[in-house]
C-alpha positions in Angstrom: 24.6 -1.5 26.2 21.8 -1.5 24.3 22.9 -3.3 21.9 24.4 -6.0 23.6 20.6 -6.4 25.5 18.9 -6.3 22.1 21.4 -8.7 20.6 19.9 -11.2 23.4 16.6 -10.6 23.1 16.1 -10.5 19.5 17.2 -14.2 19.4 13.7 -15.8 19.7 10.5 -14.6 18.5 8.7 -14.9 21.5 10.7 -13.4 24.3 9.8 -9.5 25.3 12.7 -7.5 26.2 12.4 -5.8 29.4 11.7 -2.8 28.0 8.9 -4.2 26.5 9.9 -4.5 23.1 9.5 -7.3 20.1 13.1 -6.9 18.5 12.1 -9.7 15.6 9.1 -8.0 15.0 9.9 -4.7 15.2 13.3 -6.0 12.9 10.2 -6.8 10.4 8.9 -3.8 9.8 12.4 -2.2 9.3 12.5 -4.6 6.3 9.4 -3.2 5.3 10.7 0.4 4.9 13.3 -1.4 3.2 10.3 -1.9 0.3 8.9 -0.4 -2.4 6.4 2.7 -1.8 3.2 1.9 -2.2 0.3 4.8 -1.8 -3.7 4.6 -1.6 -6.3 7.7 -1.4 -9.6 7.1 -0.8 -12.1 9.6 -2.5 -16.2 9.4 -2.1 -16.3 6.8 -5.2 -13.0 5.7 -5.9 -10.2 4.1 -4.0 -6.7 5.0 -6.3 -3.4 2.7 -5.6 0.0 3.7 -6.8 3.0 1.9 -6.3 7.1 1.9 -7.4 7.8 -0.4 -9.8 11.0 -2.0 -9.7 12.8 -1.8 -13.0 12.8 -5.3 -14.3 16.4 -6.9 -15.4 16.3 -6.2 -19.6 15.1 -10.0 -20.4 12.7 -10.4 -17.6 8.7 -10.7 -18.0 7.4 -7.3 -16.6 4.5 -8.7 -15.9 5.6 -11.1 -13.5 6.3 -8.9 -11.4 3.6 -7.6 -9.4 3.2 -5.3 -6.4 -1.1 -5.2 -6.9 -3.0 -8.2 -6.3 -6.8 -9.0 -6.7 -7.8 -10.8 -3.6 -11.5 -11.0 -4.6 -13.4 -9.6 -7.3 -14.3 -6.6 -4.9 -10.4 -6.6 -2.8 -7.4 -6.3 -3.9 -4.1 -4.5 -1.8 -0.6 -3.5 -2.5 2.3 -4.2 -0.2 5.6 -2.9 0.7 8.3 -5.5 2.1 9.7 -9.7 1.0 7.3 -10.4 -2.3 8.0 -14.0 -1.2 5.9 -13.2 1.9 3.6 -11.5 0.4 2.5 -14.4 -2.2 2.0 -16.6 0.6 -0.3 -14.1 2.6 -2.5 -13.1 -0.8 -2.9 -16.9 -1.4 -3.9 -17.7 2.1 -6.0 -14.6 1.7 -7.6 -15.6 -1.5 -8.5 -19.3 -0.8 -10.1 -17.1 2.3 -12.4 -14.6 0.2 -13.7 -18.1 -1.5 -14.1 -20.0 1.6 -16.2 -17.5 2.9 -18.1 -16.9 -0.4 -18.8 -21.0 -0.6 -20.2 -20.9 3.2 -22.0 -17.5 3.3 -23.2 -17.2 -0.4 -21.3 -13.7 0.0 -18.7 -11.9 -0.5 -16.4 -10.7 2.1 -16.9 -7.5 3.3 -13.4 -5.5 3.3 -13.7 -5.7 7.2 -13.6 -8.8 7.9 -10.3 -9.9 5.4 -8.7 -7.2 6.6 -8.5 -8.9 10.0 -8.5 -12.5 8.9 -4.8 -11.1 7.2 -4.1 -9.0 10.5 -4.9 -12.5 12.4 -2.6 -14.3 10.5 0.6 -11.5 10.9 -0.2 -11.7 14.7 0.3 -15.5 14.7 3.4 -15.2 13.4 4.5 -13.0 16.2 3.6 -15.7 18.9 4.7 -18.7 18.4 8.0 -19.9 18.5 10.1 -21.4 15.1 8.5 -18.7 12.9 9.3 -15.7 11.9 7.1 -13.0 11.0 5.8 -11.8 7.5 8.2 -8.9 6.2 5.6 -7.1 5.0 3.0 -3.7 5.6 -0.5 -4.2 3.0 -2.9 -1.7 1.6 -5.7 -3.3 1.4 -8.8 -1.4 -0.7 -12.3 -2.5 -1.8 -16.0 -1.9 -1.6 -18.8 -3.6 0.0 -22.2 -2.8 0.9 -21.0 -0.3 3.3 -19.2 1.4 0.8 -15.6 1.7 0.0 -13.0 0.7 2.4 -8.9 1.3 2.6 -6.8 -0.2 5.7 -3.3 -1.2 6.2 -1.8 -3.7 8.2 1.5 -4.4 9.3 3.7 -7.5 11.0 2.8 -6.7 14.1 -0.7 -7.8 12.8 -2.0 -4.4 14.2 -4.8 -3.0 11.0 -6.2 0.7 10.8 -8.7 2.9 8.4 -7.4 5.2 6.7 -9.1 7.9 4.0 -5.3 8.3 2.6 -1.9 6.2 3.5 1.7 5.1 2.6 4.0 2.0 3.0 7.3 1.4 2.3 10.5 3.4 2.0 10.3 7.3 2.0 6.7 6.8 3.1 6.8 8.8 5.8 7.5 11.9 3.3 4.6 10.6 1.3 1.7 10.4 4.7 3.1 14.1 5.4 2.2 15.1 1.5 -0.7 13.6 1.7 -1.6 14.8 5.2 -1.3 18.2 3.8 -2.8 17.9 0.8 -6.1 15.2 1.1 -9.1 17.6 1.9 -13.0 16.4 2.0 -13.0 18.7 -1.6 -10.6 16.4 -3.2 -12.1 13.4 -1.6 -15.7 14.2 -3.8 -13.6 14.3 -7.0 -12.3 11.3 -8.8 -9.9 13.2 -10.9 -8.6 14.9 -8.0 -7.9 11.6 -6.1 -5.7 10.2 -8.7 -3.9 13.4 -8.9 -3.1 13.5 -5.2 -1.7 9.7 -5.3 0.4 10.4 -8.3 1.8 13.1 -7.6 2.6 12.2 -3.6 3.9 8.8 -5.4 6.2 11.0 -8.3 7.7 13.1 -4.7 9.8 9.9 -4.2 10.4 8.2 -7.2 12.6 8.4 -9.3 12.4 8.9 -12.8 8.8 10.0 -12.6 6.4 8.0 -14.8 8.1 5.1 -16.1 8.8 3.8 -12.2 5.4 3.4 -11.3 1.6 1.5 -11.7 -1.4 3.0 -11.1 -5.3 1.3 -10.1 -8.0 2.1 -9.9 -10.7 0.4 -8.2 -14.8 2.2 -7.9 -18.3 1.0 -6.3 -19.2 -2.2 -8.7 -16.6 -2.7 -10.5 -13.4 -4.7 -10.8 -9.9 -3.3 -10.2 -8.8 -1.2 -13.3 -4.8 -1.2 -13.8 -4.2 1.7 -15.5 -1.2 0.7 -19.1 1.7 2.0 -19.1 0.7 4.7 -22.0 -2.5 5.8 -19.4 0.1 6.3 -16.5 3.0 8.4 -19.3 -0.6 10.4 -20.3 -1.4 11.3 -17.0 2.0 12.0 -15.7 2.9 14.6 -18.9 -0.1 16.2 -17.8 0.8 16.6 -14.2 4.2 17.7 -15.4 2.8 20.3 -17.9 0.5 22.1 -15.3 3.2 21.9 -12.7 5.2 24.1 -15.3 1.8 25.9 -16.6 1.7 26.8 -12.6 5.1 27.8 -12.0 5.3 29.9 -15.3 2.1 31.8 -14.2 3.8 32.2 -10.0 7.1 33.4 -12.1 5.1 35.9 -14.4 3.2 37.4 -11.2 6.2 38.0 -9.5 8.0 40.2 -12.4 4.9 41.9 -13.4 
């Protein structure tokens, strides 16, 4: 019965079902859940972004496949969901960043640009003849109030976070972050990097080869890590984990 009910109410974007659902928006959230995982961790002086890289075809140029986008010198985002939808939203947001700079002679605040993006996403849930954006985003950046991390989704809602994950297996990653994120971790840049990469490695197969990492510090542009830097960091984490396991094993035998 519920299937029959949903099939009547999921045709038009603007029609509520009797129990208060907008099915097209929920389906858009489903598209996000099928997207590759992205994670962000905000520390006191750094934001670390990690994304799962889809393996590219042998002859494909890998630098054209990007999950982390710069919006302005001080704001960037990672997304999960439909890449083409993300491109459209990113381009509109970049134009708004420059337009704001031209009008106000100041860069946008992170809250403002997140609200702008969420506003566009919400508009596409309330008008006929359009479909929602099939993406969630993690917006990271700094302004005069410090570092900020926000998440937006296809319904147009947005919230500020200390650490969060979107995309496939995001629930597992979020649980890992909830268990391991503390104020002490936030104080140490290295610990924030470790937490973000470890959280991502919880769900990404084949380890460091399939992840992309970027960091942002106040007053500095986004720094994308090279493949070598990611490999070195992941290898160090694995060595640390092996040493900890060995210490536990030797402790147990002793």
